[in-house]
C-alpha positions as CSV (number, residue, x, y, z in Angstrom):
1,M,0.0,0.0,0.0
2,T,1.4,3.4,-1.0
3,P,0.5,6.6,0.9
4,D,-1.3,9.4,-0.9
5,T,1.1,12.0,0.5
6,E,4.6,12.3,2.0
7,T,3.0,13.0,5.3
8,S,1.1,9.6,5.4
9,Y,2.8,6.8,7.2
10,D,3.2,3.3,5.8
11,P,3.3,0.2,8.0
12,Q,6.8,-0.1,9.4
13,R,9.0,-2.6,7.5
14,K,12.2,-4.2,8.5
15,I,15.3,-4.0,6.4
16,R,18.7,-5.5,7.2
17,A,21.7,-3.3,6.6
18,P,25.1,-3.1,8.4
19,D,25.5,-0.2,10.7
20,D,28.5,1.0,8.8
21,E,26.3,1.4,5.7
22,W,23.0,2.4,7.4
23,E,24.3,5.3,9.4
24,P,26.3,6.9,6.6
25,F,23.2,6.4,4.4
26,E,21.3,8.7,6.7
27,A,23.9,11.5,6.2
28,A,23.9,10.9,2.4
29,T,20.1,11.1,2.1
30,R,20.0,14.2,4.3
31,A,22.4,15.9,2.0
32,V,19.8,15.6,-0.8
33,H,16.6,15.7,1.3
34,P,17.3,17.9,4.4
35,E,13.6,18.4,5.2
36,G,10.8,16.1,6.2
37,R,10.7,12.7,7.8
38,S,13.2,9.9,7.3
39,P,15.1,10.6,4.1
40,R,16.3,7.0,4.1
41,S,12.7,5.7,3.7
42,R,12.0,8.3,1.0
43,V,15.0,7.2,-1.0
44,I,14.2,3.5,-0.6
45,R,10.6,4.1,-1.7
46,E,11.8,6.0,-4.8
47,F,14.2,3.1,-5.6
48,I,11.5,0.5,-5.2
49,R,9.2,2.4,-7.5
50,W,11.9,2.7,-10.1
51,Y,13.0,-0.9,-9.8
52,M,9.4,-2.1,-10.5
53,R,9.2,0.3,-13.5
54,R,6.3,2.2,-12.2
55,P,5.1,4.9,-14.5
56,G,7.0,8.1,-14.0
57,A,9.4,6.6,-11.4
58,Q,13.0,7.7,-11.6
59,L,16.2,6.6,-9.8
60,P,16.6,8.7,-6.6
61,K,19.0,11.6,-6.9
62,R,22.4,10.8,-5.5
63,P,24.4,13.2,-3.3
64,P,27.8,14.4,-4.3
65,A,30.7,12.4,-2.9
66,G,31.1,12.9,0.8
67,P,32.3,11.2,3.9
68,W,29.7,8.4,3.3
69,S,31.5,7.5,0.0
70,N,34.4,5.7,1.6
71,P,33.6,2.3,2.9
72,A,34.4,1.7,6.6
73,R,35.5,-1.8,5.8
74,P,37.2,-3.3,2.8
75,E,34.9,-4.3,-0.1
76,E,34.0,-8.0,-0.2
77,H,34.2,-9.7,-3.6
C-alpha cells in the first residue's frame, strides 16, 4: 500500500543493513533531502518504484561524494 502524500505513514517494515552502511546512508540522504521525515525511507521508496518500472518513477537523486562515499571496511568480492 502506497501513501497518498509524503505525510502519510506506511506500515513499518524491517530492512537489514550493516551499521557502517545504514548510518552513513542517513547522512547521504539528508544531503539531498534535508527536510521532512526519514530521508532514508523516502529514497528506498523511490528506488523500489523505479525498480518495479512504475510509470514516472526515476532513480533517486544521489548526493555528491562525501564522507559516506568511503567504505568503513574493505569491499567484499
